[in-house]
N, C-alpha and C positions, 0 to 999 in steps of 0.2 A: 081170398082172404089168410087161408092156410100155408097157401104158397109162400107169402106175405112172412108171416110169421115164422115161417121156417129158413127163409134164408135169414131173416135178421137174429136168428138165434146162432146158426152158423156163421155168421157174421162177430157177432156175439162171442163165442165161446172160439174164432180163431183173433179175435182182439185179446181177450185174455189169456192165449199161446201166448200170441207177442209179446206182450207186458211181461211176462215169463223168462220169456229168452233175452230182453233185457236187462233186465234183470241180478239173472245168470251172469249175463254177461259183464254189466258194473260190477257183481262182486271179483271180477278174478283180477 
């Protein structure tokens, strides 16, 4: 269970980073 929550947290963080990158690219 802890392994699953760890992986889901990493996925969520990577998704947020991707969103920030897309926003920065669209601002240019």
